[in-house]
C-alpha positions in Angstrom: -0.1 0.2 0.2 1.3 3.7 -1.0 1.7 6.0 2.0 2.2 9.5 1.9 4.7 11.0 3.7 4.5 15.2 4.2 7.6 17.3 5.7 7.4 21.0 5.1 9.3 21.9 7.5 12.1 19.7 6.3 13.1 18.3 9.7 15.3 16.3 8.9 17.9 18.9 8.1 17.6 19.9 11.7 20.9 18.1 13.1 18.8 18.0 16.6 16.0 15.8 14.6 18.6 14.4 12.5 17.4 10.7 14.1 14.0 10.9 12.9 14.6 9.9 9.3 13.2 6.8 10.3 10.1 8.0 12.0 9.5 9.5 8.1 10.3 5.8 6.4 6.7 4.1 5.7 8.5 0.7 6.4 10.3 1.1 9.5 7.0 3.3 11.1 4.9 0.0 10.4 7.5 -2.4 11.9 8.0 -0.2 15.0 4.0 0.4 15.8 3.8 -3.4 15.1 6.8 -4.0 18.0 6.4 -1.2 20.3 2.7 -1.0 20.6 2.0 -4.5 19.9 0.6 -4.6 23.7 -2.5 -2.3 22.4 -3.5 -4.8 19.8 -5.0 -8.7 20.0 -3.3 -11.5 17.4 -6.8 -10.9 15.8 -6.1 -7.1 14.5 -4.5 -5.8 11.7 -2.6 -2.2 11.4 -1.9 -0.3 8.4 0.0 2.4 8.4 -1.9 5.0 5.3 0.1 8.8 5.8 2.8 10.4 7.8 2.4 14.4 8.2 4.7 16.7 10.4 2.4 19.5 10.9 4.3 21.2 13.8 7.6 22.1 14.5 10.0 23.9 16.8 13.7 24.7 15.4 16.1 22.6 17.6 14.0 21.7 19.9 10.5 19.5 18.7 7.9 19.1 16.4 4.6 16.6 16.3 4.3 13.8 13.7 0.4 12.5 12.4 -0.1 9.1 11.7 -2.9 7.8 9.8 -3.6 4.0 10.7 -6.3 1.8 9.8 -7.2 -1.2 12.1 -9.1 -4.5 11.3 -10.4 -6.8 13.5 -13.2 -9.6 12.0 -13.6 -7.7 9.0 -14.5 -4.6 10.4 -12.3 -1.8 9.7 -11.6 2.1 11.2 -9.6 4.6 10.9 -7.7 6.4 12.9 -4.9 9.1 13.4 -2.2 9.0 15.9 0.3 12.3 16.6 3.4 11.8 17.9 5.3 14.1 19.9 8.7 14.6 19.8 11.3 16.4 22.2 15.2 17.2 20.8 16.7 17.3 24.3 14.9 13.3 25.1 12.1 11.8 25.7 9.5 12.7 28.7 7.6 9.6 29.8 6.3 11.7 32.7 3.9 13.4 30.8 2.9 10.3 28.7 2.7 8.8 32.1 0.8 12.4 33.7 -2.0 12.3 30.5 -2.5 8.1 31.1 -3.2 8.5 34.5 -5.7 11.5 34.1 -7.6 9.2 31.1 -8.4 6.2 33.4 -9.1 8.3 36.2 -12.3 10.6 35.0 -10.8 11.9 31.5 -11.4 9.2 29.3 -13.3 10.1 26.3 -16.6 9.2 27.1 -16.4 10.9 30.3 -19.6 12.0 32.0 -18.8 15.5 32.7 -17.9 16.0 29.5 -14.2 16.9 30.3 -11.2 14.6 28.8 -7.6 14.5 27.7 -7.0 12.7 24.5 -6.2 8.8 24.9 -2.5 7.9 25.1 -1.1 5.0 22.5 2.4 4.1 23.7 5.9 5.1 23.8 8.9 4.6 20.9 11.8 5.0 22.5 14.3 5.2 19.2 12.1 8.6 18.3 12.1 9.9 21.4 8.5 9.9 20.6 4.6 9.1 22.7 2.0 9.1 20.9 -1.6 9.8 21.6 -5.0 9.6 19.5 -6.1 12.7 17.7 -9.2 14.2 18.8 -11.5 16.4 16.6 -12.5 19.9 17.6 -11.4 23.3 17.2 -8.9 25.5 20.1 -11.1 27.5 22.2 -9.0 30.2 21.0 -11.3 30.5 18.0 -15.0 30.6 19.6 -13.7 33.6 21.7 -14.9 37.1 20.5 -16.8 40.2 22.3 -19.7 39.2 22.3 -19.0 35.1 22.3 -17.9 32.2 24.3 -19.1 33.5 28.3 -20.5 29.7 29.0 -17.6 28.4 27.3 -15.3 30.2 29.6 -17.4 28.8 32.4 -16.9 25.7 30.7 -13.2 25.6 30.9 -13.0 26.9 34.2 -14.8 23.7 35.4 -12.4 21.8 33.4 -9.3 22.9 35.2 -10.8 23.2 38.9 -11.4 19.1 37.9 -7.7 18.6 36.8 -6.7 20.4 40.4 -8.8 18.0 42.2 -7.4 15.1 40.1 -4.5 15.5 43.3 -1.8 13.8 41.1 1.3 13.9 42.4 3.3 16.4 40.3 7.3 15.6 39.7 8.1 19.1 40.2 7.1 22.6 42.0 6.4 25.9 40.7 6.4 29.0 43.3 5.6 32.6 42.9 9.6 33.2 42.8 10.0 30.8 40.2 7.5 33.0 38.1 9.5 35.8 38.9 12.7 34.4 37.7 11.1 33.5 34.8 10.4 37.2 34.2 13.8 38.6 35.2 15.3 36.2 32.3 12.2 37.0 29.7 12.6 41.1 30.1 16.4 40.5 30.1 16.3 39.6 26.4 14.2 42.3 25.9 16.4 44.9 27.5 18.9 43.4 24.8 16.5 44.4 21.8 15.2 47.4 22.9 17.9 48.8 25.3 15.9 52.1 25.0 13.4 50.7 27.4 16.2 49.8 30.0 15.1 51.7 33.0 10.9 51.0 32.0 11.7 47.5 32.7 13.7 47.8 35.4 10.8 49.2 36.7 8.0 47.0 35.6 9.8 44.2 37.1 11.2 45.8 40.7 6.8 46.3 40.9 6.1 43.0 40.0 8.5 42.0 42.7 6.6 44.3 45.3 2.9 42.5 43.5 4.1 39.2 43.7 5.0 39.9 48.0 0.9 40.6 48.3 -0.3 37.0 47.9 -0.9 34.8 50.5 1.1 31.6 50.7 -1.3 29.0 48.6 -2.2 25.4 48.8 -0.4 23.9 46.5 -1.9 21.0 44.5 -1.6 20.0 40.5 -1.6 22.9 37.9 -1.6 22.7 34.2 1.1 26.1 34.1 0.4 26.9 30.6 -3.1 27.4 30.4 -4.7 29.7 27.5 -7.3 28.9 25.1 -4.9 27.0 22.6 -4.2 24.6 25.2 -8.8 23.7 25.1 -9.7 21.6 22.2 -14.0 22.1 21.2 -15.7 19.3 20.2 -19.5 20.4 20.8 -19.9 19.7 24.6 -16.5 17.9 25.2 -13.6 19.7 26.1 -10.4 18.3 25.5 -7.3 19.6 27.8 -3.5 19.3 25.7 0.0 19.6 26.7 0.7 18.9 30.0 4.7 19.2 29.9 4.7 21.9 32.5 2.6 20.1 35.0 3.5 20.8 38.6 2.9 21.8 42.0 1.8 25.2 42.4 -0.9 27.8 43.3 -4.0 27.0 41.4 -4.7 30.5 41.2 -1.7 30.8 38.1 -4.0 28.4 35.6 -6.6 31.3 35.7 -4.3 34.2 35.8 -2.6 33.0 33.2 -5.9 32.2 31.0 -6.5 35.7 31.8 -3.6 37.3 31.2 -3.6 35.5 27.5 -7.1 36.9 26.6 -6.0 40.1 27.2 -3.4 40.0 24.7 -5.6 38.2 22.4 -8.0 41.0 22.9 -5.5 43.6 22.7 -4.0 42.1 19.4 -7.2 40.8 17.7 -9.7 43.2 18.4 -7.7 46.4 19.5 -9.0 46.3 22.7 -7.3 44.7 26.0 -11.0 44.6 27.4 -12.6 43.2 24.2 -12.8 40.0 26.1 -13.5 41.1 29.7 -16.9 39.9 30.2 -15.2 36.2 29.2 -12.2 36.7 31.8 -14.9 37.3 34.4 -16.8 34.4 33.6 -13.9 32.4 33.9 -13.0 33.7 37.4 -16.2 33.8 38.7 -17.0 30.4 38.0 -13.4 29.3 39.1 -14.0 31.0 42.5 -17.8 29.4 42.9 -15.8 26.2 42.6 -13.2 26.9 44.8 -12.7 29.6 47.2 -12.6 33.3 46.9 -9.7 33.7 48.7 -8.4 33.4 44.8 -9.6 36.4 43.5 -6.5 39.0 44.3 -3.8 35.8 43.2 -5.5 35.3 39.9 -5.2 39.5 39.3 -1.6 39.2 40.0 -1.1 35.8 38.0 -3.3 37.5 35.3 -0.4 41.1 35.5 2.7 38.4 35.5 1.3 37.1 32.6 0.7 40.2 30.9 4.1 41.3 31.8 5.4 38.2 30.6 4.0 38.7 27.0 6.2 41.8 26.7 9.0 39.1 25.9 6.6 37.2 23.7 5.6 39.7 21.5 8.9 39.9 20.4 9.4 36.2 19.1 7.0 36.6 16.6 6.3 38.7 13.6 2.5 39.4 14.2 2.8 40.5 17.2 5.5 42.7 17.6 3.9 46.0 16.4 2.3 45.6 20.2 5.3 45.0 22.1 4.8 48.9 23.5 1.7 48.7 23.9 1.7 45.4 25.9 4.3 47.5 28.0 2.1 50.2 28.3 -0.7 48.0 29.5 1.5 46.2 32.1 3.0 49.5 33.5 -0.4 51.0 34.4 -1.9 47.5 35.4 0.8 47.7 37.9 0.8 51.1 39.0 -2.8 50.9 39.3 -2.6 47.9 41.5 0.1 48.6 44.1 -1.8 51.6 44.8 -4.2 49.3 46.6 -1.5 48.8 48.6 -0.1 52.3 49.6 
């Protein structure tokens, strides 16, 4: 059977990913699937590879590869697609295991509350890859607009609250000091690119330190830590949580603040108004607080501001966002000043 192969990024020219040559070779892929994933299939099942596609690529760091496969058993045939996640620095089995545990403990595709994660398929050590089943849907980003998405945001709050209550032991912790360290590192890079902003950026960092000190010591739990609209896939009434690479023990308010910070940036960049998605922020926050505790309200506001500060740097990394860098900086300066006035 002919197997189509698509690699628009030419990843094999990347010296950090050249080991993936066999992952794009149909014959070797078929062999790896039959040997490494045989435990998933009984002797009456047959698996046939149909297509290979590299769908995402970050130079020298990671890529995603889709594999279309056909499975046959007793004359019944069904088609499915698996997504292989590859990291240049090595396989990350803990993320695979976390997603597998979530799937097996209330996050399966038919969970009664409509909150799921994609099913894990297996690990291919030679390719530093683990596989998950591709699920249908669209990212929440595409469904949020100034007059749309309020109910979706309430559902998203329920989804992340469910993750926080899963009580899966993290392998690392992430504190407010870690957040500040990240900001110091990222804004140092911005200063190198825009030395005329050095004093402004130093003031922003100093104010971030002062604002962070106003957060009460949180009760840690497992948090997503990279929670924003692109990490939610919406398939009708079902939500899929994606990408647990940064999962850690931390303050649950961070996930909501991170999400809200992205909504502010999205509103500014997409609709020309940082408050364009304010109603969605409020719906997310109010639902989360109702499910958890009103004491999180201040921490959410702080993490929202810190996330927006990180977007100063993020805006410099994408050509279509660089026009907004100074606008984000101005917005951060204003938010930090207003927030700190409450504590004077």
